[in-house]
N, C-alpha and C positions, 0 to 999 in steps of 0.2 A: 617369634619362632621359639618353640619349646625344645629343650634339649636336656639330657641327663648327664650329670658329671660322673665320671668313673672314679671312685674313691677307693684307695687301698686302706682298709681299716686295720690298724695294728691292735692286737689284743694282748693284754698283759694281765694274767690272773683273772680272766673273764671280764675285764673292763676295757672300754674303748679308749684309745690314747687321746688325751685331752686336746692335742694339737690338731686332731682330725675333726673335732666336734663342729667348728665353724663351717667347714666344707660340707660335712654331712647335713647340717642344718640348712645350709644354702641350697643344696641339691634338693632336699625335701621340700623346701619352700617353693622353689621354682616349679617343680613337677605338680605340686598341689595347686598352686596359683593358676597354672595353665589349665588344670582340670576344672577349676571353678569358673574361670572367666571365658574359656573357649567353648561355651555351650549356649548356642543361640536360642534354644527353647526354654531357657531358665528365666523366670520372672525376677524382678528386682528384689522382691521379698525373699525369695529362695536364695538368691545370690548373697544377700546380706546375712541370711542365716548360715549359709555354708562358710562364708568368710569368718563369722564369729566362731564357728566350730573349729575352723582351721587355726585361728589365732590361739584359741584355748589349747588345741593339740600341740602347737609349736611351743607355747610357753610351758606347758606341763612337761613336755619331753625334755626341754632344756633344763628346767628346774630339777627334775628327777635325775638327769645325767650328772648335774653338778653335785647333787646330794650323794650319789654313789661314789663319785670321784673323791669327795671329801671324806666319806666313811673309810675308804681304803687308806687314807692317811692317818687314821686313828688307831689307837690300840684296840684291837678287836676282842671285845669281851662277848660273853654269851648273849647279853641283851643287845649289844650293837650288831651282832651277827644276825639276830632275828630282824632287826630294823633293815639290815642290808638285804636280806632275803625278801622282805616286804617291798623294798625299793626296786629290786629287780623285777618283781611281779608288776609293780606299778609302772615301770618303764615299758614293759610289754603292752600293758593296757594303754599307755599314752601313745605309743608308736602306731597302734592300730585304731586309735580313737576316731580319726577323721575318715579313713577309708572304710570303716565298718558302717558308719551311718549315712554315707553318701554313695550314690551310684557312680562308680568309677569306670563302668563299662568293661570291666575285666573280672570275670567270675572267680578265677583262682585267687586274685587279690582280695576280693570281697570275702571269700571263704576263709582264707588265712587270717583276715582281719577279725572276722567273727570268732575264730578260735583264739586269737590274741586277746579279744575282749573277755572271753570266757575264762581263759587261763589266768590272765592278769587280774581281772576283777575278783574271781573266787580266791586265787592264791593270796592276794594282798589282804583280803577280808579274813581268811582263815589264820594267817600269820598274826594279824592284829588281835585275833581272839587269844592266841597263845601268849602274846605279849601281855594282854590284860590279865590272863590267868596267872602268869608268872608274878606280876605285881600283887595280885590278889593273894597268892600263896604266901608271899613275903609278909604282907600286912596281917593276915589271919594267924599264921603259924609263927611269926616273929623269927624266922630263919630264912636263909638264902635258898633260892631255887637253882639247882645246877642245870642251867640251860645247855651248856656244852655237852653234858652227859646225855641229854635227851634230844639234842638238836636234829640228828638224822631222823629220828622217829617223828619229830614235829614236822620236818620238811616233807617226809614221805606221806604223812597224814593229809597234807594239803593236796598232794597229787592223787591220793586214793579218793578223796571227796570229789575232786573235779573230773576225774577220768570217766566215770559213767556219763556225765553230762556232755563231755567232749565226744564220746563214742555215739551217744544218742543224736547229737547234732550232725555228726558225720554221716550216720545212716540216713538221716533225713535229707541231706544235701549233696550226696555223691551218688549219681550225677545231680546237677542242679535241680532243686525242687523235686527230688525223687519221691520222697515221702514227707509231705508237709506236716502231717500229724506228729511225726517224730521231732521235727524242727520246733514245732509249737510246744511240745512236751518238754524239750530241752530248755526252751526259753522260760517256761513256767517254773521248772525246777531251779534254774539259775537264779531267778529273782527271789524265789522262796528261800534259797540258801543265803542269799545276801541279806534278806530281811531278818532271818534267824541270827545271822552273824551280828547285825546291828543290835538286835535285842539282847544278845548275850553280852556284848560289850557294855551296853547301857546298864544292864542288871549288875554286872561285875563292878563297874565304876561306882554306881549308886551304893552298892553294899560296902565298897572300900571307903567311900566318903563317910558313910554312917559309922562304920567300925572305927575309923580314925577320929571322928568327932566324939564318939562315945569314950574312947581312951583319953583324948585330950581334955575332956570335960572333968576328968577326975583330978587333974593337976592345975594349979594356979599358973604355973610356968611350965610349958612343955619342954621336954628334953630336946637335945639336938637331933637325935634319931627320930623323934616324933615329928619334929618340924620338917625333916627331910622326907619322911613318909607322907606327910600332909601335902607337900609340894608335888611329889610324884603322883599322888592320888588325883590331884586337881589337873595335872597335865594329861592324865589318861583320858579325861573327858574329851580331849581334842579328837581322838580316834573315832568314836561313834558320831560326833558332830560332822566331821569330814565325810564319813561314810554316808550319812543321811543326805548331805548336800550332793554328793556324787550320785546317789541313788535317785534323788528327785530329778536331777538333770538328765539322767538316763531315761527316766520315764517320760520326761518332756520331749526328748528326741524321738522316742517311739511314737508318742501321740502326734507329734508334728509330721513324722513320716507317714503315719496312717492317714492323717487328715488330707495330706497332699497326694495320696495315692488313690483317693476316692472322689 
């Protein structure tokens, strides 16, 4: 028998209280597991696929929640604030990951999940571009980038870029399948923006690595500052690599859903 737990979520400065996370996770797992296993017309392959997506969604949600909780315990600098914004976008993406790609039998849930994927996916990608640019600025101009000064503009830019796609998708899907061509156009633009974001991060990181190597090659022994910049430049490569992995898996889910719908 499936049931939903009623959880009072306490919010402190926009974060979920840590002591509620186990109950929320348990409730989410119960509902999603019931959704997966209580479907008589689902093949064993489809069930295995849905279980794998559910596991990924749960692990990602818990990991991102822990990351956000830990960040709030840190000294919030401009750089950390950008990572926090990216993590909140990622949490939106993680929470809607399972219910977006699977038929949950509830259109409002599927619609909100699709919005969550759009907002979370684009938001985290755009913020990662700003993080890469901030590091790029530091390496090229050899001076700090005042993230706090421009933070509001940076955050608003992420909203401005995703808003037309959200509106386009809403026009295409309110009511359900009202204008499929608009929904398709929103999907094409969404993936185009994500590809462009990945390319921007790769280009910035490669240029940073080149600049850093060029400067270090002039010295037999690099300075402490150059070593720190070198370490930061290498760490920036993680962003586009993770983006590529996420993007490929998203394409796989779309191809899988298309294959099983025909």
